[in-house]
C-alpha positions in Angstrom: 57.0 147.4 136.8 57.9 144.8 134.2 60.1 145.8 131.3 58.5 146.1 127.9 58.5 143.0 125.9 59.8 143.2 122.3 56.9 141.6 120.3 59.1 141.2 117.2 61.6 139.2 119.3 58.7 137.1 120.5 57.6 136.3 117.0 61.1 135.6 115.7 61.5 131.8 115.3 64.2 130.2 117.4 67.1 128.9 115.4 68.2 125.4 116.4 71.7 124.2 115.8 72.0 122.0 112.7 72.7 118.4 113.3 74.1 115.7 111.0 73.4 112.0 111.0 76.6 110.2 112.0 75.6 106.5 112.6 72.7 104.4 111.3 70.5 102.4 113.7 72.2 99.2 112.6 75.7 100.5 113.4 74.6 101.7 116.8 73.1 98.3 117.5 76.3 96.5 116.4 78.3 98.7 118.8 75.9 98.1 121.7 75.8 94.3 121.3 79.6 94.1 120.9 80.0 96.3 124.0 77.7 94.0 126.0 79.5 90.8 124.9 82.9 92.3 125.4 82.1 93.5 128.9 80.7 90.1 129.7 84.0 88.5 128.5 86.2 90.9 130.5 84.2 90.6 133.8 84.0 86.8 133.6 87.7 86.6 132.7 88.6 88.6 135.7 86.6 86.2 137.9 88.2 83.2 136.4 91.7 84.5 136.5 91.7 86.1 140.0 91.4 83.7 142.9 90.0 86.2 145.3 87.2 87.1 142.9 86.6 83.5 142.0 86.0 82.5 145.6 83.8 85.5 146.2 81.6 84.9 143.2 81.6 81.1 143.2 79.7 79.2 140.5 82.9 78.8 138.5 81.4 76.5 135.9 78.6 79.0 135.2 81.0 81.9 135.0 83.2 79.8 132.6 80.2 79.0 130.3 79.1 82.7 130.2 82.7 83.6 129.3 83.0 81.0 126.6 79.7 81.6 124.9 80.0 85.4 125.1 83.4 85.0 123.4 81.9 82.7 120.7 79.1 85.2 120.1 81.4 88.2 120.0 81.9 88.3 116.2 78.2 87.7 115.5 77.0 91.4 115.7 79.7 92.5 113.3 78.9 89.7 110.9 75.2 90.4 110.9 75.9 94.1 110.6 77.3 93.5 107.1 73.7 93.4 105.9 73.7 97.2 106.5 74.9 99.4 103.7 75.9 102.2 106.1 77.9 99.7 108.2 79.7 98.4 105.1 80.5 101.9 104.0 82.0 102.7 107.4 84.1 99.5 107.3 85.5 100.9 104.0 86.4 104.2 105.7 88.1 102.4 108.6 90.2 100.4 106.2 91.6 103.4 104.4 94.7 105.1 105.9 95.7 108.4 104.2 98.7 110.7 104.5 96.5 113.1 106.6 96.0 110.2 109.0 99.8 109.9 109.4 100.0 113.7 109.9 97.2 113.5 112.5 99.1 110.8 114.5 102.4 112.8 114.5 100.8 116.2 115.3 100.5 117.5 118.8 97.7 119.9 117.6 95.6 117.1 116.2 92.5 118.2 118.2 92.5 121.8 116.9 90.9 120.9 113.5 94.0 122.0 111.6 94.4 118.6 109.8 91.6 117.3 107.5 89.9 114.4 109.1 87.2 112.1 107.6 84.5 110.4 109.4 87.0 108.5 111.5 90.4 109.9 112.7 93.5 107.8 112.7 93.2 106.8 116.4 89.7 105.5 115.8 90.9 103.5 112.8 93.8 101.9 114.7 91.4 101.1 117.6 89.0 99.4 115.2 91.9 97.3 113.7 93.3 96.3 117.0 89.8 95.4 118.3 88.9 93.3 115.3 92.3 91.5 115.2 92.3 90.8 118.9 88.8 89.3 118.8 89.9 86.9 116.0 93.0 85.9 118.0 91.0 85.4 121.2 88.3 83.4 119.4 90.9 81.1 117.8 92.9 80.5 120.9 89.7 80.2 123.0 88.5 77.4 120.7 91.8 75.5 121.2 91.5 75.9 124.9 87.9 74.8 125.1 88.3 71.9 122.7 91.7 70.5 123.8 91.5 67.3 121.7 91.8 69.4 118.5 95.6 69.9 118.8 98.6 68.6 120.7 99.6 69.8 124.2 102.3 72.2 123.0 99.7 74.1 120.9 97.3 74.3 123.8 100.0 75.7 126.0 100.8 78.3 123.4 97.2 79.1 122.9 96.7 79.7 126.7 99.7 82.0 126.8 98.6 84.0 123.8 95.0 84.1 125.0 95.9 85.5 128.4 98.2 88.3 127.1 95.8 89.3 124.3 93.0 89.4 126.9 95.0 91.8 129.0 95.7 93.9 125.9 92.1 94.1 125.0 91.1 95.0 128.5 93.5 98.0 128.4 92.3 98.9 124.9 88.7 98.9 126.1 89.6 101.1 129.1 91.3 103.6 126.8 88.3 103.6 124.5 85.9 104.3 127.4 88.2 107.0 128.8 88.4 108.8 125.5 84.6 108.5 125.1 84.0 109.9 128.6 85.8 113.1 127.6 83.6 113.8 124.5 79.9 114.1 125.2 79.0 114.9 121.6 80.7 111.7 120.3 78.8 109.7 122.9 75.5 111.3 121.8 76.4 110.4 118.2 76.6 106.8 119.1 73.5 106.9 121.3 71.2 108.8 119.0 72.9 108.8 115.6 73.1 112.6 115.5 75.9 115.1 116.2 76.1 118.9 115.9 77.5 120.1 112.6 79.7 122.5 114.6 81.3 119.6 116.4 81.8 117.7 113.1 83.4 120.8 111.6 86.1 120.8 114.2 86.7 117.1 114.6 85.7 115.6 111.2 85.7 118.5 108.7 86.4 116.4 105.6 83.5 114.1 106.4 81.2 117.1 106.9 82.3 118.5 103.6 81.2 115.2 102.0 77.7 115.7 103.3 77.2 119.2 101.9 75.3 117.9 98.9 73.3 115.3 100.9 70.1 117.1 102.1 69.0 114.0 104.1 72.2 114.0 106.1 71.7 117.6 107.5 68.6 118.4 109.5 67.2 120.4 112.3 66.9 118.4 115.6 63.6 117.0 116.6 64.9 115.2 119.8 64.3 111.7 118.4 67.5 110.9 116.5 67.4 109.5 112.9 64.5 107.3 112.1 65.9 105.3 109.2 69.6 105.7 110.0 72.5 106.5 107.7 76.1 107.4 108.6 76.0 110.4 106.3 74.7 108.1 103.5 71.4 107.9 101.7 71.4 104.1 102.2 68.8 102.9 104.8 70.1 101.1 107.9 
């Protein structure tokens, strides 16, 4: 015999966890395009640099052209992204380093939510700075390598040395970024859909969540589709 069913419990509406908008559509698109171009640069660089891979893949000239034009295009998504108010607002956040950021870096308990953290923690800010700076260095040295007539031989030799070592550093930086992302499913969902759970934000980015308390459009029940008009916690569209 089946147990009696509580009709009141059946009628009670299900309470869904509250979600907040973390990234606008434009920001997510910039991230994806940059990731595609960076991956193309890293893979083609590995083929060009490693003799075994170069022989196995072949078509060296094609690989070289893919590498060069992927590198030239790498800053483009970030430049076009400046048209987005949400993207510009997040650039401002990334460029501010506070006393709490220094505390976060020095603390062994940084992941326990004991130190106030804004939309981006200190590690994410440093990663953004290193990535942007490295892209500029690689672009500049790559131009000198691809157009050798621009400068004298000693400059080209130096450009090759700097380009190779910065490429290695960027490869390690990307691996670290992917490793960190692989350990945080909610952070990945935020970049994929634009939404994160408020409970996750409370633990990892409590100061940012507090900034959203008065913004009704930034807090919403989930509907399974992500944000339609975007907004990294801002009212600005895209």
